[in-house]
A tleap script that builds the chain and sets N, CA, C and O, in Angstrom:
source leaprc.protein.ff14SB
mol = sequence {
  NMET ALA THR GLN LEU THR ARG PHE TRP LEU
  VAL PHE PRO GLN HIE LEU VAL THR ARG PRO
  LEU VAL TYR GLU LEU ALA ARG GLU PHE ALA
  VAL VAL THR ASN ILE ARG GLN ALA SER VAL
  ASN ALA GLU VAL GLY ILE ILE SER LEU SER
  LEU GLU GLY GLU SER GLU GLU ILE ALA LYS
  ALA VAL ALA TRP LEU GLU SER LEU GLY VAL
  GLN VAL ASP PRO VAL GLU MET ASN ILE ILE
  GLU CSER
}
set mol.1.N position { 202.168 18.200 -70.592 }
set mol.1.CA position { 201.304 19.488 -70.540 }
set mol.1.C position { 200.406 19.898 -69.033 }
set mol.1.O position { 200.595 18.917 -68.314 }
set mol.2.N position { 199.815 20.575 -68.515 }
set mol.2.CA position { 199.543 21.219 -67.374 }
set mol.2.C position { 197.643 20.730 -67.492 }
set mol.2.O position { 196.784 20.688 -68.373 }
set mol.3.N position { 197.730 20.485 -66.258 }
set mol.3.CA position { 196.076 19.984 -66.514 }
set mol.3.C position { 195.593 21.291 -65.947 }
set mol.3.O position { 196.221 22.227 -65.453 }
set mol.4.N position { 194.143 21.080 -66.176 }
set mol.4.CA position { 193.404 22.524 -65.413 }
set mol.4.C position { 191.879 22.433 -64.740 }
set mol.4.O position { 191.090 21.677 -65.306 }
set mol.5.N position { 191.513 23.020 -63.794 }
set mol.5.CA position { 190.459 22.699 -63.352 }
set mol.5.C position { 189.084 23.545 -63.602 }
set mol.5.O position { 188.926 24.626 -63.034 }
set mol.6.N position { 188.112 23.011 -64.464 }
set mol.6.CA position { 187.192 24.590 -64.537 }
set mol.6.C position { 185.867 23.888 -64.163 }
set mol.6.O position { 185.710 22.668 -64.197 }
set mol.7.N position { 184.652 25.065 -63.695 }
set mol.7.CA position { 183.416 24.217 -63.260 }
set mol.7.C position { 182.620 25.126 -64.418 }
set mol.7.O position { 182.981 26.232 -64.818 }
set mol.8.N position { 181.520 24.424 -64.825 }
set mol.8.CA position { 180.360 24.632 -65.491 }
set mol.8.C position { 178.981 24.348 -64.793 }
set mol.8.O position { 178.834 23.510 -63.904 }
set mol.9.N position { 178.197 24.979 -65.197 }
set mol.9.CA position { 176.625 24.398 -64.991 }
set mol.9.C position { 176.447 23.798 -66.099 }
set mol.9.O position { 176.911 24.144 -67.186 }
set mol.10.N position { 175.736 22.829 -65.864 }
set mol.10.CA position { 175.248 21.914 -66.843 }
set mol.10.C position { 173.361 21.653 -66.682 }
set mol.10.O position { 172.795 21.302 -65.647 }
set mol.11.N position { 172.787 21.904 -67.835 }
set mol.11.CA position { 171.115 22.305 -68.157 }
set mol.11.C position { 171.179 21.447 -69.079 }
set mol.11.O position { 171.683 21.533 -70.199 }
set mol.12.N position { 170.413 20.234 -68.348 }
set mol.12.CA position { 170.134 18.962 -69.179 }
set mol.12.C position { 168.203 19.297 -69.661 }
set mol.12.O position { 167.257 19.618 -68.942 }
set mol.13.N position { 168.273 19.078 -70.912 }
set mol.13.CA position { 166.768 18.736 -71.277 }
set mol.13.C position { 165.939 17.961 -70.618 }
set mol.13.O position { 166.691 17.129 -70.111 }
set mol.14.N position { 164.890 17.712 -70.311 }
set mol.14.CA position { 163.751 16.416 -70.349 }
set mol.14.C position { 164.715 15.538 -70.639 }
set mol.14.O position { 165.363 14.971 -69.759 }
set mol.15.N position { 164.891 15.350 -71.902 }
set mol.15.CA position { 164.741 13.911 -72.454 }
set mol.15.C position { 166.146 13.017 -72.071 }
set mol.15.O position { 166.376 11.809 -72.018 }
set mol.16.N position { 167.072 14.402 -71.799 }
set mol.16.CA position { 168.386 13.645 -71.071 }
set mol.16.C position { 168.376 13.373 -69.462 }
set mol.16.O position { 169.488 13.231 -68.953 }
set mol.17.N position { 167.874 13.335 -69.087 }
set mol.17.CA position { 167.883 13.703 -67.434 }
set mol.17.C position { 168.140 12.279 -67.043 }
set mol.17.O position { 168.868 12.146 -66.059 }
set mol.18.N position { 167.580 10.915 -67.754 }
set mol.18.CA position { 167.541 9.794 -66.848 }
set mol.18.C position { 169.078 9.457 -67.325 }
set mol.18.O position { 169.746 8.837 -66.498 }
set mol.19.N position { 169.629 9.755 -68.410 }
set mol.19.CA position { 170.937 9.097 -69.031 }
set mol.19.C position { 171.840 9.601 -67.867 }
set mol.19.O position { 171.572 10.462 -67.030 }
set mol.20.N position { 173.032 8.825 -68.018 }
set mol.20.CA position { 174.167 8.551 -67.324 }
set mol.20.C position { 174.933 9.469 -67.502 }
set mol.20.O position { 176.065 9.119 -67.168 }
set mol.21.N position { 174.879 11.014 -68.051 }
set mol.21.CA position { 175.763 11.366 -68.884 }
set mol.21.C position { 177.288 11.584 -68.258 }
set mol.21.O position { 178.316 11.406 -68.912 }
set mol.22.N position { 177.233 12.073 -66.632 }
set mol.22.CA position { 178.149 12.425 -66.128 }
set mol.22.C position { 179.325 11.090 -66.304 }
set mol.22.O position { 180.439 11.243 -66.804 }
set mol.23.N position { 178.759 9.717 -65.744 }
set mol.23.CA position { 179.242 8.949 -65.974 }
set mol.23.C position { 179.992 8.633 -67.128 }
set mol.23.O position { 181.211 8.485 -67.044 }
set mol.24.N position { 179.040 8.446 -68.815 }
set mol.24.CA position { 179.704 8.572 -69.932 }
set mol.24.C position { 181.083 9.627 -70.175 }
set mol.24.O position { 182.247 9.312 -70.420 }
set mol.25.N position { 180.401 11.134 -69.987 }
set mol.25.CA position { 181.937 11.778 -70.042 }
set mol.25.C position { 183.021 11.567 -69.203 }
set mol.25.O position { 184.123 12.009 -69.529 }
set mol.26.N position { 182.861 10.938 -68.143 }
set mol.26.CA position { 184.184 10.250 -67.479 }
set mol.26.C position { 184.833 9.398 -67.968 }
set mol.26.O position { 185.994 9.275 -67.577 }
set mol.27.N position { 184.245 8.392 -69.128 }
set mol.27.CA position { 184.780 6.878 -69.656 }
set mol.27.C position { 185.389 7.476 -71.021 }
set mol.27.O position { 186.477 7.168 -71.507 }
set mol.28.N position { 184.361 8.492 -71.588 }
set mol.28.CA position { 184.744 8.678 -72.884 }
set mol.28.C position { 186.457 9.509 -73.248 }
set mol.28.O position { 187.333 9.335 -74.095 }
set mol.29.N position { 186.226 10.592 -71.880 }
set mol.29.CA position { 187.427 11.616 -72.048 }
set mol.29.C position { 188.241 11.640 -70.727 }
set mol.29.O position { 187.810 11.463 -69.588 }
set mol.30.N position { 189.434 11.883 -71.099 }
set mol.30.CA position { 190.221 11.876 -69.891 }
set mol.30.C position { 190.487 12.905 -69.165 }
set mol.30.O position { 191.575 13.463 -69.024 }
set mol.31.N position { 189.538 13.142 -68.728 }
set mol.31.CA position { 188.565 13.991 -67.559 }
set mol.31.C position { 188.220 13.402 -66.319 }
set mol.31.O position { 187.698 12.288 -66.280 }
set mol.32.N position { 188.584 14.360 -64.840 }
set mol.32.CA position { 188.088 14.082 -63.548 }
set mol.32.C position { 187.081 14.634 -63.512 }
set mol.32.O position { 187.031 15.800 -63.904 }
set mol.33.N position { 185.795 13.895 -62.968 }
set mol.33.CA position { 185.196 14.886 -63.080 }
set mol.33.C position { 184.190 14.746 -61.820 }
set mol.33.O position { 183.617 13.683 -61.578 }
set mol.34.N position { 183.992 16.173 -60.864 }
set mol.34.CA position { 183.431 15.849 -59.225 }
set mol.34.C position { 182.152 16.944 -59.561 }
set mol.34.O position { 182.204 18.152 -59.789 }
set mol.35.N position { 181.041 16.056 -59.499 }
set mol.35.CA position { 179.819 16.751 -58.910 }
set mol.35.C position { 179.871 17.916 -57.410 }
set mol.35.O position { 180.106 17.628 -56.236 }
set mol.36.N position { 179.599 19.074 -57.943 }
set mol.36.CA position { 179.933 20.239 -56.874 }
set mol.36.C position { 178.260 20.498 -56.126 }
set mol.36.O position { 178.156 20.836 -54.946 }
set mol.37.N position { 177.253 20.314 -56.872 }
set mol.37.CA position { 175.938 20.815 -56.842 }
set mol.37.C position { 175.073 20.155 -57.769 }
set mol.37.O position { 175.548 19.989 -58.893 }
set mol.38.N position { 173.600 19.627 -57.504 }
set mol.38.CA position { 172.960 18.995 -58.049 }
set mol.38.C position { 171.157 19.261 -58.235 }
set mol.38.O position { 170.499 19.218 -57.196 }
set mol.39.N position { 170.655 19.445 -59.145 }
set mol.39.CA position { 168.753 19.688 -58.838 }
set mol.39.C position { 168.642 18.919 -59.981 }
set mol.39.O position { 169.099 19.418 -61.009 }
set mol.40.N position { 168.017 17.542 -60.059 }
set mol.40.CA position { 167.619 16.941 -60.763 }
set mol.40.C position { 165.972 16.525 -60.568 }
set mol.40.O position { 165.637 15.793 -59.638 }
set mol.41.N position { 164.978 17.071 -61.546 }
set mol.41.CA position { 163.874 16.262 -61.545 }
set mol.41.C position { 163.313 15.764 -62.711 }
set mol.41.O position { 164.016 15.485 -63.683 }
set mol.42.N position { 161.544 15.565 -62.696 }
set mol.42.CA position { 161.162 14.924 -63.951 }
set mol.42.C position { 161.680 15.705 -65.320 }
set mol.42.O position { 161.821 15.162 -66.416 }
set mol.43.N position { 161.968 17.308 -64.967 }
set mol.43.CA position { 161.345 17.941 -66.452 }
set mol.43.C position { 162.813 18.469 -66.251 }
set mol.43.O position { 162.857 19.339 -67.121 }
set mol.44.N position { 164.039 18.472 -65.633 }
set mol.44.CA position { 165.161 19.301 -66.185 }
set mol.44.C position { 166.339 18.924 -64.607 }
set mol.44.O position { 166.166 18.882 -63.389 }
set mol.45.N position { 167.353 18.744 -65.427 }
set mol.45.CA position { 168.532 18.663 -64.474 }
set mol.45.C position { 169.391 19.839 -64.235 }
set mol.45.O position { 169.402 20.574 -65.222 }
set mol.46.N position { 169.995 20.193 -63.417 }
set mol.46.CA position { 170.880 21.265 -63.109 }
set mol.46.C position { 172.278 21.112 -62.325 }
set mol.46.O position { 172.350 21.116 -61.096 }
set mol.47.N position { 173.126 21.007 -62.990 }
set mol.47.CA position { 174.158 20.356 -62.256 }
set mol.47.C position { 175.415 21.517 -61.873 }
set mol.47.O position { 175.036 22.565 -62.395 }
set mol.48.N position { 176.291 21.673 -61.416 }
set mol.48.CA position { 177.926 22.266 -61.084 }
set mol.48.C position { 178.431 21.270 -61.421 }
set mol.48.O position { 177.864 20.306 -60.907 }
set mol.49.N position { 179.617 20.885 -62.338 }
set mol.49.CA position { 180.257 19.922 -62.304 }
set mol.49.C position { 181.737 20.804 -62.598 }
set mol.49.O position { 181.838 21.858 -63.226 }
set mol.50.N position { 182.604 20.181 -62.071 }
set mol.50.CA position { 184.299 20.312 -61.994 }
set mol.50.C position { 184.470 19.219 -62.996 }
set mol.50.O position { 183.868 18.146 -62.941 }
set mol.51.N position { 185.482 19.623 -64.076 }
set mol.51.CA position { 186.560 18.729 -64.670 }
set mol.51.C position { 187.779 19.189 -65.045 }
set mol.51.O position { 188.130 20.226 -65.609 }
set mol.52.N position { 188.366 18.241 -64.636 }
set mol.52.CA position { 190.197 18.830 -64.323 }
set mol.52.C position { 190.955 17.657 -65.513 }
set mol.52.O position { 190.766 16.443 -65.580 }
set mol.53.N position { 191.820 18.503 -66.343 }
set mol.53.CA position { 192.380 17.793 -67.363 }
set mol.53.C position { 192.886 18.535 -68.401 }
set mol.53.O position { 192.564 19.721 -68.462 }
set mol.54.N position { 193.718 18.001 -69.346 }
set mol.54.CA position { 193.985 18.883 -70.423 }
set mol.54.C position { 193.059 20.054 -71.072 }
set mol.54.O position { 191.968 19.703 -71.521 }
set mol.55.N position { 193.280 20.872 -71.117 }
set mol.55.CA position { 192.517 21.839 -71.810 }
set mol.55.C position { 191.751 21.464 -73.185 }
set mol.55.O position { 190.588 21.673 -73.532 }
set mol.56.N position { 192.504 21.024 -73.641 }
set mol.56.CA position { 191.835 20.112 -75.205 }
set mol.56.C position { 190.874 19.416 -74.651 }
set mol.56.O position { 189.709 19.787 -74.802 }
set mol.57.N position { 191.149 18.399 -73.984 }
set mol.57.CA position { 190.030 16.818 -73.486 }
set mol.57.C position { 189.038 17.678 -72.895 }
set mol.57.O position { 188.040 17.887 -73.585 }
set mol.58.N position { 189.106 18.242 -71.716 }
set mol.58.CA position { 187.903 19.713 -71.611 }
set mol.58.C position { 187.138 20.223 -72.263 }
set mol.58.O position { 185.979 20.414 -71.895 }
set mol.59.N position { 187.734 20.663 -73.710 }
set mol.59.CA position { 187.246 21.582 -74.764 }
set mol.59.C position { 186.090 20.166 -75.594 }
set mol.59.O position { 184.901 20.123 -75.912 }
set mol.60.N position { 187.071 19.347 -75.656 }
set mol.60.CA position { 186.429 17.947 -76.345 }
set mol.60.C position { 185.031 17.549 -75.458 }
set mol.60.O position { 183.946 17.290 -75.977 }
set mol.61.N position { 185.270 17.559 -74.228 }
set mol.61.CA position { 184.097 16.854 -73.421 }
set mol.61.C position { 182.761 18.052 -72.969 }
set mol.61.O position { 181.610 17.786 -72.623 }
set mol.62.N position { 183.327 19.217 -73.104 }
set mol.62.CA position { 182.189 20.334 -73.522 }
set mol.62.C position { 181.529 20.202 -75.005 }
set mol.62.O position { 180.313 20.273 -75.185 }
set mol.63.N position { 182.378 20.022 -75.931 }
set mol.63.CA position { 181.590 19.814 -77.311 }
set mol.63.C position { 181.000 18.727 -77.536 }
set mol.63.O position { 180.329 18.904 -78.553 }
set mol.64.N position { 180.837 17.428 -77.063 }
set mol.64.CA position { 180.375 16.439 -76.984 }
set mol.64.C position { 178.724 16.996 -76.039 }
set mol.64.O position { 177.580 16.975 -76.494 }
set mol.65.N position { 179.124 17.389 -74.826 }
set mol.65.CA position { 177.747 17.482 -73.973 }
set mol.65.C position { 176.767 18.401 -74.929 }
set mol.65.O position { 175.570 18.120 -74.985 }
set mol.66.N position { 177.284 19.464 -75.650 }
set mol.66.CA position { 176.828 20.412 -76.277 }
set mol.66.C position { 175.977 19.886 -77.504 }
set mol.66.O position { 174.842 20.270 -77.790 }
set mol.67.N position { 176.668 19.014 -78.125 }
set mol.67.CA position { 176.016 18.105 -79.160 }
set mol.67.C position { 174.623 17.256 -78.861 }
set mol.67.O position { 173.643 17.006 -79.562 }
set mol.68.N position { 175.006 16.912 -77.421 }
set mol.68.CA position { 173.445 16.262 -77.138 }
set mol.68.C position { 172.629 17.212 -76.761 }
set mol.68.O position { 171.677 16.729 -76.148 }
set mol.69.N position { 172.574 18.560 -76.874 }
set mol.69.CA position { 171.860 19.543 -76.040 }
set mol.69.C position { 171.917 19.589 -74.625 }
set mol.69.O position { 170.879 19.882 -74.033 }
set mol.70.N position { 172.979 19.345 -73.958 }
set mol.70.CA position { 172.778 19.932 -72.481 }
set mol.70.C position { 173.743 21.460 -72.788 }
set mol.70.O position { 174.754 21.671 -73.457 }
set mol.71.N position { 173.080 22.120 -72.148 }
set mol.71.CA position { 173.547 23.866 -72.267 }
set mol.71.C position { 174.890 23.787 -71.360 }
set mol.71.O position { 174.613 23.114 -70.368 }
set mol.72.N position { 176.241 24.220 -71.323 }
set mol.72.CA position { 177.137 24.482 -70.850 }
set mol.72.C position { 177.755 25.494 -70.482 }
set mol.72.O position { 178.657 25.959 -71.179 }
set mol.73.N position { 177.308 26.165 -69.041 }
set mol.73.CA position { 177.916 27.651 -69.119 }
set mol.73.C position { 179.374 27.626 -67.801 }
set mol.73.O position { 179.063 26.923 -66.839 }
set mol.74.N position { 180.361 28.070 -67.717 }
set mol.74.CA position { 181.108 28.518 -66.915 }
set mol.74.C position { 180.354 28.737 -65.830 }
set mol.74.O position { 179.147 28.952 -65.940 }
set mol.75.N position { 180.877 28.712 -64.845 }
set mol.75.CA position { 180.697 28.609 -63.438 }
set mol.75.C position { 181.671 30.599 -63.476 }
set mol.75.O position { 182.501 30.940 -64.318 }
set mol.76.N position { 181.084 31.595 -62.140 }
set mol.76.CA position { 181.464 31.950 -62.022 }
set mol.76.C position { 182.705 32.264 -61.328 }
set mol.76.O position { 182.367 32.211 -60.146 }
set mol.77.N position { 183.771 32.519 -61.361 }
set mol.77.CA position { 184.273 31.845 -60.380 }
set mol.77.C position { 184.985 33.140 -59.069 }
set mol.77.O position { 186.008 33.031 -58.392 }
set mol.78.N position { 184.146 34.084 -59.101 }
set mol.78.CA position { 184.342 35.345 -57.964 }
set mol.78.C position { 183.433 34.945 -56.834 }
set mol.78.O position { 182.840 35.698 -56.061 }
set mol.79.N position { 183.426 33.507 -56.875 }
set mol.79.CA position { 182.465 32.887 -55.199 }
set mol.79.C position { 183.072 32.518 -54.310 }
set mol.79.O position { 183.792 31.532 -54.464 }
set mol.80.N position { 183.026 32.954 -53.482 }
set mol.80.CA position { 183.764 32.281 -52.276 }
set mol.80.C position { 183.495 30.972 -52.219 }
set mol.80.O position { 182.391 30.471 -52.436 }
set mol.81.N position { 184.598 30.335 -51.896 }
set mol.81.CA position { 184.297 28.981 -51.642 }
set mol.81.C position { 184.290 28.421 -50.338 }
set mol.81.O position { 184.892 29.009 -49.440 }
set mol.82.N position { 183.638 27.277 -50.102 }
set mol.82.CA position { 183.575 26.853 -48.812 }
set mol.82.C position { 184.314 25.349 -48.225 }
set mol.82.O position { 184.214 25.034 -47.039 }
savepdb mol mol.pdb
quit
């Protein structure tokens, strides 16, 4: 099967800001994570995260994040890459 690369915006609520969710995600699912951009403070965490892997595994990872209360939105890909 072919792997895919998908970018997401993750918005963490206050009660999850200190939890190492990206680490847990990489250990729990067969995906490669790459933090592209992040802004985290005591109230909220916002992360642009790339996930690379099988589409089924990425879907499981996204569903897991959402089940914890993380807002997951795809990044618009019409942005010029630097």
